[in-house]
C-alpha positions as CSV (number, residue, x, y, z in Angstrom):
1,M,0.0,0.0,0.0
2,S,1.1,3.6,-0.6
3,H,2.2,5.6,2.4
4,C,1.2,9.3,2.6
5,L,2.2,11.1,5.7
6,A,-1.2,10.4,7.2
7,D,-0.2,6.8,7.1
8,I,3.4,7.1,8.5
9,F,2.2,5.6,11.8
10,C,3.0,2.0,10.8
11,L,4.9,-0.7,12.5
12,C,7.9,-0.6,10.2
13,Q,9.0,3.0,10.5
14,R,9.1,6.1,12.8
15,L,9.3,9.7,11.6
16,L,9.9,12.6,14.0
17,L,8.8,16.0,12.7
18,P,9.1,19.5,14.2
19,V,6.4,20.8,16.5
20,G,3.4,22.3,14.7
21,V,4.0,20.6,11.3
22,L,1.1,19.8,9.1
23,F,0.9,17.9,5.8
24,L,-1.4,19.2,3.1
25,G,-3.0,16.4,1.1
26,L,-5.4,16.8,-1.8
27,A,-8.5,14.9,-2.4
28,F,-10.7,15.2,-5.5
29,S,-14.3,14.7,-6.2
30,V,-15.7,13.5,-9.5
31,P,-17.9,16.0,-11.3
32,V,-21.6,15.5,-11.2
33,H,-22.7,17.9,-13.9
34,G,-20.8,18.3,-17.1
35,Q,-18.2,15.8,-18.1
36,N,-14.7,16.7,-17.0
37,R,-15.8,20.1,-15.6
38,I,-13.7,20.4,-12.4
39,L,-12.1,22.9,-10.1
40,M,-8.4,23.4,-10.7
41,E,-5.8,24.5,-8.2
42,D,-2.0,24.7,-7.8
43,I,-0.5,24.7,-4.3
44,R,2.7,26.7,-3.8
45,G,4.9,27.3,-0.8
46,L,5.0,23.9,0.9
47,K,8.4,22.9,2.3
48,E,9.1,19.3,1.3
49,G,5.3,18.7,1.4
50,Y,4.8,20.1,4.9
51,F,2.8,23.1,6.1
52,E,4.7,24.4,9.0
53,K,3.4,26.5,12.0
54,G,3.5,30.2,11.2
55,S,3.9,29.7,7.5
56,T,1.7,30.5,4.6
57,V,1.0,28.7,1.4
58,S,-0.9,29.9,-1.7
59,T,-2.9,28.3,-4.4
60,K,-4.3,29.5,-7.7
61,L,-7.9,28.6,-8.5
62,W,-9.4,28.3,-12.0
63,L,-11.9,26.2,-14.0
64,S,-11.1,23.4,-16.3
65,H,-13.7,24.4,-19.0
66,Q,-15.4,27.6,-20.0
67,P,-18.7,27.9,-17.9
68,T,-22.0,28.7,-19.5
69,D,-22.6,31.4,-16.9
70,D,-21.0,32.9,-13.8
71,V,-19.7,30.3,-11.4
72,T,-19.5,31.0,-7.7
73,V,-17.0,28.9,-5.7
74,I,-17.3,29.0,-1.9
75,V,-14.0,28.1,-0.1
76,S,-14.3,27.2,3.6
77,T,-11.8,26.3,6.3
78,L,-12.9,23.9,9.0
79,M,-9.7,23.9,11.0
80,R,-9.0,26.1,14.0
81,G,-5.8,28.0,13.6
82,V,-5.8,27.8,9.9
83,S,-7.3,30.7,7.9
84,I,-7.8,31.6,4.3
85,R,-7.3,35.0,2.7
86,K,-8.3,36.7,-0.6
87,K,-6.9,40.1,-1.4
88,G,-6.3,40.9,2.2
89,V,-9.7,39.6,3.4
90,I,-9.2,36.9,6.1
91,N,-12.1,34.7,7.0
92,S,-13.1,31.0,7.4
93,K,-15.3,31.3,4.3
94,I,-14.5,33.2,1.1
95,K,-16.4,33.5,-2.2
96,F,-14.7,33.5,-5.7
97,I,-16.6,34.3,-8.9
98,F,-15.5,33.0,-12.3
99,T,-17.2,34.3,-15.5
100,P,-17.4,33.0,-19.0
101,Q,-14.8,35.6,-19.9
102,S,-12.4,35.0,-16.9
103,W,-12.3,31.3,-16.0
104,N,-9.1,29.7,-17.2
105,E,-5.6,29.5,-15.7
106,S,-4.5,32.8,-17.2
107,N,-7.3,34.4,-15.1
108,A,-6.7,32.3,-12.0
109,Q,-7.6,33.8,-8.6
110,Q,-5.2,33.7,-5.7
111,L,-6.0,32.0,-2.3
112,T,-3.7,32.2,0.7
113,I,-3.8,29.7,3.5
114,S,-2.1,30.5,6.8
115,N,-1.2,28.3,9.8
116,Y,-1.3,30.7,12.8
117,T,-1.2,28.4,15.8
118,R,0.1,25.0,16.7
119,T,-2.7,22.4,16.8
120,D,-2.7,18.8,17.6
121,D,-5.9,18.1,15.6
122,E,-5.8,15.0,13.6
123,I,-7.5,16.4,10.5
124,A,-9.0,19.6,9.1
125,I,-10.6,20.3,5.8
126,I,-10.7,23.2,3.3
127,S,-13.7,22.6,1.1
128,M,-14.6,24.1,-2.3
129,I,-18.0,23.8,-3.8
130,A,-19.2,25.5,-7.0
131,R,-22.6,26.7,-8.1
132,G,-23.8,27.8,-11.6
133,G,-22.5,27.8,-15.1
134,G,-22.6,24.0,-15.5
135,Y,-20.5,23.5,-12.4
136,D,-23.3,22.9,-9.9
137,N,-22.0,20.8,-7.0
138,Q,-18.5,20.4,-8.4
139,T,-16.3,20.0,-5.4
140,R,-12.7,19.9,-4.3
141,I,-11.2,19.2,-0.9
142,L,-7.8,20.2,0.6
143,Q,-7.2,17.7,3.4
144,F,-4.8,18.6,6.2
145,N,-3.4,15.6,8.0
146,M,-1.3,15.7,11.2
147,A,2.2,14.3,11.0
148,D,4.2,12.9,14.0
149,M,5.1,15.5,16.7
150,A,8.5,15.9,18.3
151,D,9.5,13.5,21.1
152,N,9.1,16.3,23.7
153,D,5.6,17.1,22.7
154,N,3.1,16.1,25.4
155,T,0.2,15.5,23.1
156,L,-0.1,11.8,22.6
157,L,-3.9,11.4,22.1
158,V,-5.3,12.1,18.7
159,V,-9.0,13.0,18.1
160,P,-10.4,14.2,14.7
161,A,-10.7,18.0,14.8
162,Y,-14.4,18.2,14.2
163,Q,-15.0,15.8,17.2
164,L,-13.2,18.0,19.7
165,G,-16.5,19.8,20.3
166,L,-19.7,18.0,19.7
167,D,-23.3,19.2,19.8
168,V,-25.9,16.5,20.7
169,A,-29.5,16.3,21.5
170,K,-30.7,15.4,25.0
171,G,-31.4,11.8,25.7
172,T,-29.3,10.6,22.7
173,D,-26.1,8.7,22.1
174,G,-23.0,10.1,20.6
175,S,-19.4,9.0,19.9
176,F,-16.0,10.1,19.0
177,S,-12.8,8.4,17.9
178,V,-9.3,8.4,19.5
179,R,-5.9,6.9,18.9
180,L,-2.3,7.5,19.8
181,R,-0.1,9.9,17.8
182,R,3.0,7.7,17.9
183,D,4.2,4.2,18.7
184,P,4.4,3.7,22.4
185,A,7.2,1.7,24.0
186,Q,4.7,-0.4,25.9
187,E,1.0,-0.9,26.3
188,V,-0.9,2.3,27.2
189,V,-4.2,2.3,29.1
190,V,-6.3,5.5,28.7
191,R,-8.9,6.2,31.3
192,V,-12.0,8.0,30.1
193,R,-14.5,9.7,32.4
194,S,-17.2,12.4,32.3
195,N,-16.8,15.5,34.3
196,N,-20.5,15.4,35.0
197,S,-21.9,11.9,35.0
198,K,-25.4,13.2,35.6
199,L,-25.3,14.8,32.2
200,V,-23.1,12.4,30.2
201,T,-22.0,8.8,30.8
202,V,-19.3,7.1,28.8
203,D,-18.6,3.6,27.6
204,T,-15.4,2.5,25.9
205,N,-16.6,-0.9,24.8
206,A,-20.2,-1.3,23.7
207,N,-19.7,-5.1,23.2
208,I,-19.3,-5.7,27.0
209,D,-22.2,-5.3,29.4
210,G,-22.0,-2.2,31.5
211,N,-20.1,1.0,30.9
212,Q,-16.4,0.4,30.4
213,D,-14.0,3.3,31.1
214,T,-10.6,2.3,29.6
215,L,-9.0,2.1,26.2
216,T,-5.9,0.0,25.7
217,F,-3.4,0.8,23.0
218,S,-0.4,-1.4,22.2
219,P,2.7,-1.1,20.0
220,E,0.6,-3.1,17.5
221,N,-2.7,-1.2,17.4
222,W,-1.8,2.4,18.5
223,Y,-2.6,4.0,15.1
224,I,-6.1,2.4,15.0
225,F,-9.0,4.6,16.1
226,Q,-11.0,3.3,19.0
227,T,-14.6,4.5,19.6
228,V,-15.9,6.1,22.8
229,T,-19.7,6.1,23.1
230,F,-21.4,8.5,25.4
231,M,-25.1,8.8,26.5
232,T,-26.7,12.1,27.4
233,T,-29.5,12.8,29.9
234,D,-32.9,13.8,28.7
235,D,-33.3,16.3,31.6
236,V,-32.2,19.3,29.6
237,D,-34.4,22.3,28.7
238,R,-32.0,24.5,26.7
239,I,-28.3,23.9,26.6
240,R,-26.0,22.2,29.1
241,S,-22.4,21.4,28.6
242,T,-19.6,19.3,30.1
243,R,-16.4,17.6,29.1
244,I,-15.2,14.0,28.6
245,V,-11.7,13.7,29.8
246,M,-9.2,11.1,28.5
247,R,-6.2,10.7,30.9
248,L,-2.9,8.9,30.2
249,P,-0.9,7.0,32.8
250,N,1.5,10.0,33.2
251,D,-1.6,12.2,34.0
252,E,-1.5,14.0,30.7
253,S,-5.0,14.4,29.3
254,K,-7.2,15.5,26.4
255,S,-10.9,16.5,26.6
256,I,-13.9,16.6,24.4
257,Y,-16.4,19.4,24.8
258,I,-20.0,18.1,24.8
259,A,-22.9,20.6,24.3
260,I,-26.4,19.0,25.1
261,H,-29.3,20.7,23.4
262,G,-32.8,20.6,24.6
263,D,-34.0,20.9,21.0
264,Y,-32.3,18.7,18.4
265,R,-33.4,21.1,15.6
266,F,-30.6,23.5,16.5
267,I,-27.9,20.8,16.1
268,R,-25.9,20.8,12.8
269,G,-23.9,17.7,12.2
270,M,-23.6,14.3,10.5
271,T,-24.2,10.9,12.1
272,F,-22.1,8.0,10.9
273,S,-22.6,4.3,11.4
274,P,-20.2,2.8,12.2
275,N,-17.8,5.5,13.5
276,S,-14.8,4.0,11.9
277,L,-13.9,1.1,9.5
278,V,-11.4,-1.7,9.9
279,M,-11.3,-3.7,6.7
280,A,-9.1,-6.3,4.9
281,E,-7.0,-5.5,1.9
282,G,-8.9,-6.3,-1.3
283,S,-12.3,-5.9,0.3
284,S,-15.1,-3.3,0.4
285,R,-17.1,-2.1,3.4
286,T,-19.8,0.5,3.8
287,F,-20.8,3.1,6.3
288,T,-23.9,5.3,6.4
289,V,-24.4,9.1,6.8
290,K,-27.4,11.1,7.8
291,L,-28.0,14.6,9.1
292,T,-28.6,15.2,12.8
293,S,-31.4,17.8,12.2
294,P,-33.8,19.0,9.6
295,T,-32.6,21.3,6.8
296,R,-34.4,24.3,5.2
297,S,-33.2,23.2,1.7
298,D,-31.0,20.7,0.0
299,V,-27.7,19.8,1.7
300,I,-24.7,18.5,-0.3
301,V,-22.3,16.3,1.6
302,I,-18.9,16.2,-0.1
303,L,-16.8,13.1,0.2
304,G,-13.0,13.6,-0.1
305,Q,-11.0,10.8,-1.6
306,P,-8.3,9.9,1.0
307,N,-4.6,10.7,0.5
308,N,-3.9,7.0,0.6
309,T,-4.8,6.1,-3.0
310,D,-5.2,2.5,-2.2
311,V,-8.5,3.5,-0.4
312,T,-11.3,4.9,-2.5
313,V,-14.8,6.1,-1.6
314,D,-17.9,5.9,-3.7
315,A,-21.4,7.2,-3.0
316,D,-23.0,5.2,-5.8
317,P,-21.1,2.1,-7.0
318,D,-23.7,1.5,-9.6
319,M,-22.7,4.6,-11.5
320,P,-19.5,4.8,-13.6
321,G,-16.5,6.4,-11.8
322,L,-16.3,7.4,-8.2
323,Q,-19.3,9.5,-7.0
324,T,-18.4,11.8,-4.2
325,T,-21.5,13.7,-3.2
326,L,-24.6,12.8,-1.2
327,T,-27.8,15.0,-1.4
328,F,-30.1,15.4,1.6
329,T,-33.4,17.1,1.2
330,T,-36.0,18.4,3.6
331,D,-37.7,15.0,3.4
332,N,-34.9,12.6,3.6
333,W,-32.4,14.4,5.9
334,H,-32.9,11.7,8.6
335,T,-32.6,8.7,6.2
336,P,-29.1,7.1,6.2
337,Q,-27.3,7.1,2.9
338,T,-24.7,4.4,2.1
339,V,-21.1,5.1,1.2
340,T,-18.8,2.3,-0.1
341,V,-15.1,2.2,0.8
342,S,-12.8,-0.1,-1.1
343,A,-9.2,-1.1,-0.3
344,A,-7.0,-2.2,-3.1
345,E,-4.6,-5.2,-3.0
346,D,-0.9,-4.3,-2.8
347,A,2.3,-6.2,-2.5
348,D,3.4,-5.1,1.0
349,L,2.6,-6.6,4.4
350,T,1.9,-3.3,6.1
351,L,-1.2,-2.1,7.9
352,D,-2.4,1.1,6.3
353,N,-4.8,3.8,7.5
354,A,-6.7,6.5,5.7
355,L,-9.1,9.3,6.6
356,I,-12.2,10.1,4.5
357,S,-13.1,13.8,4.9
358,L,-16.7,14.9,4.6
359,A,-18.2,18.4,4.5
360,A,-22.0,19.3,4.5
361,D,-23.0,22.5,2.9
362,G,-26.4,24.0,2.0
363,G,-29.6,24.9,3.7
364,N,-28.8,25.7,7.3
365,Y,-25.7,23.5,7.2
366,L,-22.6,25.7,6.5
367,D,-19.6,23.6,5.9
368,V,-20.2,21.2,8.7
369,P,-17.2,18.8,8.8
370,G,-16.9,15.1,9.5
371,S,-14.4,12.3,8.9
372,M,-14.4,8.5,8.7
373,P,-11.2,6.8,9.9
374,V,-10.3,3.7,7.9
375,V,-7.7,1.1,8.8
376,V,-6.7,-1.5,6.1
377,V,-5.3,-4.7,7.4
378,D,-3.1,-6.6,4.9
379,N,-4.7,-9.8,4.0
380,D,-1.4,-11.6,4.2
381,M,-1.2,-10.6,7.8
382,T,-4.7,-11.5,9.0
383,G,-5.8,-15.0,9.2
384,L,-6.8,-17.9,11.5
385,K,-4.0,-20.1,12.5
386,L,-5.4,-23.6,12.7
387,S,-3.4,-26.5,14.1
388,L,-5.0,-28.9,11.7
389,S,-6.6,-28.6,8.3
390,S,-8.2,-32.0,8.6
391,L,-9.1,-34.4,11.4
392,T,-9.8,-38.1,11.3
393,L,-12.0,-39.6,14.1
394,N,-13.3,-43.1,14.9
395,E,-17.1,-43.3,15.2
396,G,-18.0,-42.7,18.8
397,G,-14.7,-40.9,19.4
398,S,-13.4,-37.4,19.6
399,G,-10.4,-35.2,18.7
400,S,-9.4,-31.6,18.8
401,F,-7.7,-28.8,17.0
402,T,-6.6,-25.3,18.2
403,V,-7.3,-21.8,16.8
404,E,-5.3,-18.6,17.2
405,L,-4.9,-15.4,15.3
406,K,-2.0,-14.7,12.9
407,S,-1.6,-11.2,14.1
408,R,-2.6,-8.9,16.9
409,P,-6.1,-7.4,16.3
410,S,-7.0,-3.8,16.9
411,V,-9.9,-4.8,19.2
412,D,-11.6,-8.0,20.3
413,V,-12.1,-10.6,17.6
414,T,-15.0,-13.1,17.7
415,V,-14.5,-16.4,15.8
416,T,-17.7,-18.1,15.2
417,L,-17.7,-21.9,14.6
418,R,-20.7,-23.2,12.6
419,Q,-22.0,-26.7,13.6
420,P,-21.5,-29.0,10.6
421,D,-24.5,-29.9,8.4
422,N,-23.7,-33.5,9.3
423,T,-25.3,-33.6,12.8
424,D,-23.2,-36.7,13.8
425,V,-20.2,-34.4,14.0
426,T,-20.3,-31.7,16.7
427,V,-18.0,-29.1,18.2
428,D,-18.0,-28.1,21.8
429,E,-17.5,-24.4,21.1
430,T,-19.6,-22.1,18.9
431,T,-17.6,-18.9,19.6
432,L,-14.0,-18.0,20.5
433,I,-13.0,-14.6,21.8
434,F,-9.5,-13.3,21.1
435,T,-8.3,-10.0,22.6
436,V,-5.3,-7.8,21.9
437,D,-3.6,-9.8,24.7
438,N,-4.5,-13.4,24.0
439,W,-4.6,-13.3,20.2
440,D,-1.6,-15.7,19.9
441,T,-2.8,-18.1,22.7
442,A,-4.2,-21.3,21.1
443,Q,-7.8,-22.0,22.0
444,E,-8.9,-25.6,21.8
445,V,-12.0,-26.9,20.0
446,E,-13.1,-30.5,20.7
447,V,-14.8,-32.4,17.8
448,S,-17.0,-35.4,18.5
449,A,-18.3,-38.1,16.2
450,A,-21.5,-39.8,17.4
451,Q,-22.4,-43.5,17.0
452,D,-24.9,-44.0,14.3
453,D,-26.8,-46.9,12.7
454,D,-25.2,-46.7,9.3
455,A,-21.9,-48.1,8.0
456,V,-21.0,-44.9,6.1
457,D,-17.7,-43.2,6.7
458,D,-19.1,-39.7,7.5
459,S,-17.5,-36.5,6.6
460,A,-18.1,-32.9,7.7
461,T,-16.7,-29.4,7.3
462,I,-16.3,-27.1,10.4
463,K,-16.4,-23.6,9.1
464,L,-14.9,-20.7,11.1
465,S,-15.5,-17.0,10.4
466,A,-14.1,-14.0,12.3
467,S,-15.3,-10.5,12.9
468,G,-14.0,-7.4,14.6
469,G,-10.5,-6.0,15.0
470,G,-9.6,-6.0,11.3
471,Y,-10.6,-9.6,11.0
472,D,-14.0,-9.1,9.3
473,D,-14.5,-11.6,6.5
474,V,-11.5,-13.8,7.6
475,T,-12.5,-17.4,7.4
476,G,-11.1,-20.9,7.9
477,S,-12.2,-24.5,7.9
478,V,-11.3,-28.0,9.2
479,E,-12.3,-31.1,7.3
480,V,-13.4,-34.0,9.4
481,E,-13.5,-37.7,8.3
482,V,-15.2,-40.3,10.5
483,E,-14.2,-44.0,10.2
484,D,-17.4,-45.9,10.8
485,D,-17.2,-49.0,13.0
486,D,-20.3,-50.7,11.5
487,T,-20.3,-53.2,8.6
488,T,-22.9,-53.4,5.9
489,A,-24.6,-56.9,5.8
490,L,-27.9,-58.7,5.3
491,T,-29.3,-60.0,8.5
492,I,-31.1,-63.3,7.5
493,T,-33.1,-65.2,10.1
494,A,-33.7,-68.8,8.9
495,D,-33.6,-72.3,10.5
496,D,-30.4,-74.1,10.1
497,P,-30.8,-76.4,8.3
498,F,-33.6,-74.9,6.4
499,K,-35.9,-77.8,5.5
500,V,-39.2,-77.7,3.6
501,D,-41.5,-80.7,3.4
502,E,-42.4,-81.6,-0.2
503,G,-45.7,-79.9,-1.0
504,G,-45.2,-77.5,1.9
505,E,-43.7,-74.0,2.5
506,K,-41.5,-72.3,5.1
507,T,-40.4,-68.7,5.7
508,F,-37.3,-66.8,6.6
509,T,-36.8,-63.0,7.3
510,V,-34.4,-60.4,6.0
511,Q,-33.4,-57.0,7.3
512,L,-30.3,-54.7,6.9
513,A,-27.6,-54.7,9.5
514,T,-27.0,-51.0,9.3
515,R,-28.9,-47.9,8.2
516,P,-28.3,-47.4,4.5
517,S,-27.3,-44.1,3.0
518,A,-30.1,-44.4,0.4
519,D,-32.8,-46.9,-0.6
520,V,-31.6,-50.5,-1.0
521,T,-33.1,-53.2,-3.2
522,V,-32.4,-56.9,-2.3
523,E,-32.8,-59.3,-5.2
524,L,-33.6,-63.0,-4.5
525,R,-32.8,-65.8,-7.0
526,Q,-31.6,-69.4,-7.0
527,D,-28.0,-70.2,-7.6
528,S,-27.9,-71.1,-11.3
529,E,-25.7,-74.1,-10.7
530,T,-28.2,-75.7,-8.3
531,A,-31.5,-74.3,-9.6
532,N,-34.5,-76.4,-8.8
533,D,-37.9,-75.8,-10.4
534,D,-39.7,-77.5,-7.6
535,V,-38.4,-74.8,-5.2
536,T,-40.1,-71.4,-5.6
537,L,-40.1,-68.0,-3.7
538,D,-43.0,-65.6,-3.2
539,K,-40.8,-62.6,-3.8
540,T,-38.1,-61.7,-6.3
541,S,-37.0,-58.5,-4.5
542,L,-37.2,-56.7,-1.2
543,G,-37.1,-52.9,-0.8
544,F,-35.5,-51.2,2.2
545,T,-35.4,-47.5,3.0
546,V,-33.5,-45.4,5.6
547,D,-36.6,-45.7,7.8
548,N,-37.5,-49.4,7.5
549,W,-34.0,-50.8,7.2
550,N,-34.2,-52.7,10.5
551,K,-37.8,-54.1,10.0
552,D,-38.0,-57.8,9.1
553,Q,-39.3,-58.6,5.6
554,T,-40.6,-62.2,5.1
555,V,-39.7,-64.5,2.3
556,T,-41.8,-67.7,1.8
557,V,-40.1,-70.8,0.2
558,S,-42.4,-73.4,-1.4
559,A,-41.6,-77.0,-2.4
560,A,-43.7,-78.6,-5.1
561,V,-44.9,-82.3,-5.0
562,D,-43.1,-84.4,-7.6
563,D,-43.0,-88.1,-8.6
564,D,-39.6,-88.9,-7.3
565,A,-38.4,-89.8,-3.9
566,V,-35.4,-87.5,-3.9
567,N,-34.8,-84.9,-1.2
568,D,-34.5,-81.8,-3.4
569,S,-32.2,-78.9,-2.6
570,A,-31.6,-75.3,-3.7
571,T,-29.5,-72.3,-2.8
572,I,-31.3,-68.9,-2.6
573,I,-28.9,-66.0,-3.3
574,L,-29.7,-62.5,-2.0
575,T,-27.9,-59.5,-3.6
576,A,-28.2,-55.9,-2.4
577,A,-27.9,-52.7,-4.5
578,G,-28.3,-49.1,-3.7
579,G,-27.0,-46.7,-0.9
580,D,-23.8,-48.1,0.6
581,Y,-25.0,-51.7,0.1
582,G,-23.8,-52.2,-3.4
583,G,-22.6,-55.8,-3.8
584,V,-23.5,-57.0,-0.3
585,T,-24.8,-60.6,-0.5
586,G,-26.3,-63.4,1.6
587,S,-27.7,-66.9,1.0
588,V,-30.1,-69.5,2.3
589,S,-29.6,-73.3,1.6
590,V,-32.9,-75.1,1.2
591,T,-33.5,-78.9,1.6
592,V,-36.8,-80.5,0.6
593,D,-37.9,-83.6,2.6
594,D,-39.5,-85.8,-0.1
595,T,-42.7,-87.6,0.9
596,D,-42.2,-90.5,-1.6
597,E,-40.5,-93.8,-0.7
598,A,-38.0,-95.7,-3.0
599,T,-39.7,-99.2,-3.2
600,L,-40.4,-101.9,-5.8
601,I,-43.9,-102.7,-6.9
602,I,-44.4,-106.4,-7.7
603,T,-47.6,-107.7,-9.4
604,P,-49.3,-109.8,-8.6
605,A,-48.8,-109.2,-5.0
606,E,-50.1,-112.6,-4.0
607,P,-47.8,-115.6,-4.0
608,L,-47.2,-116.8,-7.5
609,K,-48.5,-120.4,-8.2
610,V,-46.6,-122.3,-10.8
611,K,-47.3,-125.9,-11.9
612,E,-44.5,-128.3,-11.9
613,E,-42.6,-128.2,-15.2
614,D,-44.4,-125.0,-16.1
615,S,-43.7,-121.2,-15.8
616,A,-45.5,-118.1,-14.8
617,P,-44.6,-114.3,-15.1
618,F,-44.7,-111.5,-12.5
619,R,-44.1,-107.8,-13.1
620,V,-41.6,-105.4,-11.3
621,K,-41.6,-101.6,-11.4
622,L,-40.3,-98.7,-9.3
623,A,-42.7,-97.0,-6.9
624,A,-41.1,-93.5,-7.6
625,Q,-39.2,-91.9,-10.3
626,P,-35.5,-92.4,-9.7
627,S,-33.0,-89.7,-9.8
628,G,-30.9,-91.8,-12.2
629,D,-30.6,-95.3,-13.7
630,V,-31.7,-98.2,-11.4
631,T,-30.7,-101.9,-11.7
632,V,-32.9,-104.5,-10.0
633,Q,-31.1,-107.8,-9.3
634,L,-33.2,-110.9,-9.0
635,A,-31.6,-113.7,-6.9
636,Q,-32.1,-117.4,-7.9
637,P,-34.1,-119.1,-5.2
638,D,-32.4,-121.6,-2.8
639,N,-34.7,-124.2,-4.3
640,T,-32.9,-125.0,-7.5
641,D,-36.0,-126.5,-9.0
642,V,-37.2,-123.0,-9.3
643,T,-35.4,-120.5,-11.6
644,V,-36.1,-116.9,-12.7
645,D,-35.3,-115.4,-16.1
646,V,-36.1,-111.8,-17.1
647,D,-35.4,-112.5,-20.8
648,P,-36.3,-116.1,-21.9
649,D,-35.2,-115.3,-25.4
650,A,-31.7,-114.9,-24.3
651,P,-29.5,-117.9,-23.6
652,G,-29.3,-118.7,-19.9
653,N,-31.2,-117.1,-17.0
654,Q,-31.1,-113.3,-17.1
655,T,-31.5,-111.9,-13.6
656,K,-31.2,-108.1,-14.0
657,L,-33.8,-105.5,-14.7
658,A,-32.8,-101.9,-15.8
659,F,-34.8,-98.8,-15.1
660,T,-34.1,-95.2,-16.1
661,A,-35.6,-91.9,-14.9
662,D,-37.7,-91.9,-18.0
663,T,-38.8,-95.6,-18.3
C-alpha cells in the first residue's frame, strides 16, 4: 500500500517532525454535472510537502472548462488556527466568482492559507463547492493531516478536529474516535470519564455489558482509532455542557467538549454508522451518513478521496466512476445514505490507514465537517492459525484442534464456529474470543463423532468466520473424516438347516444390519448351478429405506410335489444394491424332505403259483421316479428246482432289470 504522511504511523517506520507541522494532502471529487468540468488549483509554498506552523501557502484557482454562466466557488476552512485569505480579506469562508470571460488558468484567482497556531488536531478540511455555469455541486477538498510530533511534545492522544467539540440532543447517544499519535514503548491504558456523570455517561466498549472506562493501546494497534460512546441525559431544557476527559498514565489528558441541546433542531452535524472502519485489503465495506437535524433546503455532503490512493470512496457504486456527493433534502435528511469504501490489493505486508473527509453544505448547514477513519489490514497478515486442516475420528470418538490469530487485532475478535451440516459431527464451542492480549494463545475446540446406525464413513466441514478488530470476512475450515465401526450386511433369520416338506412351505426373514445411505433393493434368486424348479419364492426382490431398514421382511419358500423320492435342494442367493449396500450378498440353503419312498412294486402281490414243469410271469416296477438309472437284481431261489429269467429269449437265465428316470 502507498504511504502518505497520514499513514506514516505504521509498524515498520518512525518519523519525527518539528512541532506544529502539518501535511497538506489533496482529495478530489468526481464532477456530477458536465463531463470533466472540475475545479483546478495549484498549491505553492510547501516545504518538502509540509505546512509548518506560522507559515503561509498559496494556491491558484481556476476552472477546467469555460462555464455557461457565472460560477460561484465557496471556499471554507474547517480547522482552528488555519485561515484563508483573498486580497487581504481573512475569514473562514471566502467567495470566488468566475465568469465565461475569466475562468481559465491565465485568469486564476489567488487563495492564501495561513497556519497561525500550533494544533494537535488529527485532520482539518478546506472545502470548495461550485454553483452555476454548468459547475453545480462540483467540489474539491484540501485535506490537512497531522504528522508525527516531536518527542518532547506532550500531546499523545489524537482526536479528529471536528470531534473535539460535539453538539448532541438530550437523551441521545454520541461517539468520538481516539488513537495515539505515535508508537508507544509499551501498552498504554487510557482512562475515560465524564466531568458530569449526571449529564453524560461514557462507555469505551459497547460489546461488553455495563459501561467500560478504559481504552488499551499497544505497540501493534496504537494507530487504529477506537470508539468512545457517550449517552446524554434527557433532563435538559435548553443547553447544558460538560467535558469528557481522557487521561494517560502519566496524568496527561485531552478532553472533548459536549454541548447538550434541549431541541435537536438546533444541532448541525452528521451521524455515521459505524464511526470507523477496519477492513481487509482487497475488500469493500460500507458506512452510512445522515444529518442530525432538519434542513431548510438541500444539503450537499462532499466526500473527499483519502490521500492514501489504495483506499477509494464511492457514494454510488452502480454509477461509472467514483461518485463523491450525497444529497439530503427536507424530506430525507434523517434517512441514512450508504457510502462504499474499497481497499485495493498491494504487495506489501503493512497495515495502512486513511481518513475520509466529509463536508456538509447547503440549507442551514454551513460547511459542517466530518471524517471517517479507515484502517486497512493486509490480507497476508490477518488469518486464522489452525493447528489442523483435517481431522480423522473413529465413530463414537473425539479429537481436537486449536485456533489462534496470525496477528494482533485492533480490538476483540470473535471467531464463530458453525456446527457442521452432518449432525453426527459436533463441536463443543460455537464462539471463541481473542483480545489484543491473548490473540496468539491457542484455544482448543473439541470435535466429537456420534455413534450411528449406518456403516457410512461420515465427513463434515467445520467452518470458522471472524469479525472485529480488522478480521472481518476472515474465514477458515477444518475437514473431518469419521471412520465408521459398523459393517454393511444382510441379517437373515432362517432355520439351520432350512428344511421344507415336499408340497409345503417355510419362511425366513431379511433386514439390513445398518442404516443405508439411500434406498436399497435386495434381489432374490436361485443359484444357477443348483437351480430347482420345484423350489419357488413368493418374492423376487425386497425394498429397504433409511426408515425401515431394520424391519423384518418375510420370504416364503415353497416345495412342489413331484414323482420322485429324492430330497431336493436349492440355494437362494440374496444380492443388495443401492446406498452403501452395493454388492452386499447373503444366501439360504434349502433342503426338501420328499414324501415319496423308493420301493419296488411287484404284481401280482399274491404268492405266485406255478405248476411243476411250467412257468408263470410276474411284473416289477419302481414306486417312484428315480434320480438316475436303477438296476434290480433278482436272486435265484435256494430251491434249485425254481429259476427266474427276465429274458427267456436270451440264452441262460437273465437276472437283472434296468430302469431309467424316463422308463
